[in-house]
N, C-alpha and C positions, 0 to 999 in steps of 0.2 A: 336633800336639795344641794346641788352643786353651786357654789358661789363663783367658781372659776371654770366654767365648762370650756371644752375645746370649741374654737370658733372658726368661722370662715367669713370672708368679706364678700358681700353682695351689694349691688346697686340699691340705693334708697327706694327707687321706684319698683323694686322687686320684693320688698318686704311686705308680708301679708299678715293678717291676724293669725295668732298662734305662734309666730316666730318669737324666739327669745333673744332679745338684743341686749348687749352689754351697755348699760347707761354709763357705767364707770367701773373701775376695778371692784370686784366682789358685789356688784349691784345688777344682777340679771333682771330684766323686766320683760313681761309678756306683752306683746302687742295686741291690744283689744280692737283697735281700729286704725286704719291708715288713710289719710286724706291727702289728695293732691289738689292744690288750689293756687292759681297764679304762678305756676312754674316752681312751686315749692312743695315738699312732702313733709307732713307732720304726722307723728305717731301718737296715739293715745295708749298709755301703758299702765300696768300695775306691776310692782315688784313681785317676785315669785312668792314672797311670804305674806302679801296682802290678801285679805278676804275679798270675795267677789262683791260684797256689798259696799266696800270702800270705793271712793271715786277714783276713776282713772285720771292721769295727769298728762299734759302734752309734753312731747319730747321732739324738739326741732324748732324751727323748720330746717330742712336740708335741701340742697340742690338734688334733683332726681338722679344724677349720676354719681353722687357722693358715695364713697364706700362706707358701709355699715357692718360692724361686726355682729354676727348672729351665731347662736349656738348651733353646733352640728347635731346636738342631741335634742330633738324636738319632743 
């Protein structure tokens, strides 16, 4: 598991389940669900080391055009 994968910036409204976003340095998180509501985007994520039975947590909200760093290595 890479804790600092190469990233690219995409718009928040382009992030989809399966993308790996960087919650912070050395904290890659897999997007489980992306919701857009009232002009804001919120992601439900799990860190790459979390088990699938552990609850996802919200990350956001973000403006739909906000730049989000996602891993180039999906």
